[in-house]
C-alpha positions in Angstrom: 0.0 0.0 0.0 1.0 3.7 -0.3 1.4 3.9 3.5 3.7 0.8 3.6 5.8 2.2 0.7 6.1 5.6 2.5 7.0 3.9 5.8 9.9 2.1 4.2 11.1 5.3 2.5 11.4 7.2 5.7 14.6 5.3 6.6 16.2 6.7 3.4 15.6 10.3 4.6 17.3 10.2 8.0 18.7 13.7 7.5 15.2 15.1 7.8 14.1 12.9 10.7 15.0 15.5 13.2 15.0 19.3 13.2 15.7 22.0 15.8 13.2 21.5 18.7 10.7 24.2 19.1 10.8 26.2 22.4 7.6 25.9 24.5 6.2 29.3 25.3 2.7 30.7 26.1 0.8 32.1 23.2 -0.1 35.7 23.0 -3.4 37.0 24.4 -3.9 39.0 21.2 -4.2 35.8 19.2 -5.8 33.4 21.6 -7.9 35.5 24.0 -7.4 34.5 27.7 -5.9 31.1 27.0 -2.3 31.0 28.1 -1.0 27.7 26.6 -0.5 26.4 23.1 1.6 23.9 21.2 3.8 24.5 18.2 4.6 22.2 15.3 7.0 22.7 12.4 5.5 22.0 9.0 7.8 21.4 6.1 5.8 21.7 2.9 7.9 19.0 1.2 7.5 15.2 0.9 9.9 12.9 2.6 9.7 10.7 -0.5 12.1 11.4 -3.4 10.2 13.1 -6.2 7.0 13.1 -4.1 4.6 15.8 -3.2 3.3 16.3 0.3 4.4 17.6 3.7 6.1 16.6 6.9 5.0 17.7 10.4 7.6 17.8 13.2 6.6 17.8 16.9 7.9 20.0 19.6 10.8 17.5 20.2 12.0 18.0 16.7 11.1 14.5 15.5 8.8 13.6 12.6 5.3 13.2 13.9 3.0 13.2 10.8 3.3 13.3 7.1 1.6 13.3 3.7 3.2 11.7 0.6 1.5 11.9 -2.7 4.2 10.1 -4.8 4.5 12.7 -7.6 0.7 13.5 -7.8 0.4 17.1 -6.8 -3.1 18.0 -5.5 -4.4 14.5 -5.9 -8.1 13.6 -5.5 -7.3 11.6 -2.4 -4.5 11.9 0.1 -3.7 10.2 3.4 -2.4 12.0 6.4 -0.3 9.5 8.3 1.7 9.1 11.5 5.4 8.4 11.3 4.9 4.7 11.0 2.7 5.1 7.9 -0.6 4.5 9.6 -3.4 6.5 7.9 -5.1 8.8 10.4 -7.1 11.1 8.1 -8.3 10.6 4.5 -8.9 13.7 2.4 -10.9 13.5 -0.8 -11.5 16.3 -3.3 -15.0 16.3 -4.8 -17.0 18.5 -7.2 -15.8 21.0 -9.7 -15.3 24.7 -10.0 -17.3 26.7 -7.4 -18.8 23.5 -6.1 -15.4 21.9 -5.3 -15.0 20.7 -1.7 -12.7 18.5 0.4 -14.3 15.7 2.4 -12.2 14.7 5.4 -12.7 11.3 7.3 -11.0 9.7 10.2 -9.4 6.3 9.4 -9.7 3.2 11.5 -7.2 2.8 14.3 -5.1 0.3 12.4 -4.6 2.8 9.6 -5.3 0.4 6.8 -6.0 2.2 3.5 -8.9 -0.1 2.6 -10.5 0.2 6.0 -13.7 2.1 6.5 -13.3 5.8 7.4 -15.7 7.8 9.5 -16.8 11.2 7.9 -15.5 14.0 10.0 -15.7 17.4 8.3 -15.8 19.2 4.9 -14.1 22.3 3.6 -15.3 24.5 0.8 -14.1 27.8 -0.7 -15.6 30.9 0.8 -15.6 34.7 0.2 -12.4 36.7 -0.1 -10.3 33.6 -0.9 -11.0 31.9 2.4 -12.5 28.6 3.3 -15.4 27.5 5.5 -15.3 24.3 7.6 -18.4 22.3 8.6 -18.4 19.2 10.8 -20.2 16.2 9.5 -23.8 16.3 10.7 -23.3 19.8 12.0 -25.7 22.8 11.4 -23.2 25.0 9.6 -19.8 26.6 9.5 -17.7 26.1 12.6 -14.3 27.2 11.5 -12.9 29.4 8.8 -9.4 29.8 7.2 -8.2 32.9 5.5 -6.0 33.2 2.3 -6.7 29.7 1.0 -6.3 30.8 -2.6 -3.0 32.6 -1.9 0.5 31.1 -1.9 1.6 33.2 1.1 2.6 31.1 4.0 1.0 33.1 6.8 -2.7 32.4 7.7 -5.1 31.9 10.6 -7.9 29.5 11.5 -10.8 31.0 13.4 -13.8 29.5 15.3 -17.4 30.5 14.7 -17.0 33.5 16.9 -14.0 34.8 15.0 -11.5 33.8 17.7 -8.1 32.7 16.3 -7.6 29.0 17.4 -4.5 28.3 15.3 -2.1 30.3 13.1 0.7 29.5 10.6 3.8 31.7 10.0 7.2 31.2 8.5 9.6 29.6 11.0 12.3 31.6 12.7 15.4 30.1 14.3 16.4 30.9 17.9 18.8 33.4 16.4 15.9 35.2 14.6 16.7 34.0 11.1 13.5 33.6 9.0 13.5 30.3 7.0 12.1 29.6 3.6 8.5 30.0 2.7 8.0 26.2 2.8 9.2 25.9 6.5 6.4 26.9 8.8 5.5 27.1 12.4 2.0 26.0 13.3 0.7 27.2 16.6 -2.4 25.5 17.9 -4.4 26.8 20.8 -5.7 24.5 23.6 -9.4 25.1 22.6 -9.2 23.1 19.3 -8.2 19.5 18.5 -4.7 19.3 17.1 -5.5 16.6 14.6 -8.3 18.6 13.2 -6.1 21.6 12.7 -3.4 19.5 11.1 -6.0 18.2 8.7 -7.0 21.7 7.8 -3.3 22.6 7.1 -3.1 19.8 4.6 -6.4 20.8 3.0 -5.2 24.3 2.6 -2.0 23.0 0.9 -4.2 21.1 -1.5 -6.4 24.1 -2.2 -3.6 26.5 -3.1 -1.5 23.9 -4.9 1.4 24.1 -2.6 1.6 20.3 -2.2 
């Protein structure tokens, strides 16, 4: 399977298996209201597979935590968001055309098998001003929004239904203050939203703007 192939390929990319760990620091009240804790990930908008398309997510300890590998198919109709071992956690499928295009996101079975049944979770569609609207499966309406989904700029925010920022993405800076390339990002997730959901939205945005 694709997951098994990707799992075997990770050993050939040991040079990217570890990055500089992210310092743990409280998030700013201007972005996250009164909440005083958050978690940061590093997102490298490149596949760990040679000639592949995808992204790799590094945890606060600097080790690979999650990844997407599309094996040369940029913006495919179906992608799998996997843990480091290659177990599929989230399945993302692109459906519809033009203004009716949407991305359907499901949670995979615990064993991560590609052929296992997946549980519908949420859907993402384009919205006004180049943004995106997120609705949970079976929900009454939009519960999260993302800005700048049609743009290639790396910085953007995810907001809840009240407009409060629950996660944001920016170009990563080293401890010395050096800003890295536009494909190396810091994802800061607030405590009031599920991290796996936010990570799924980051992948969907990459598919929407053609950056992976």
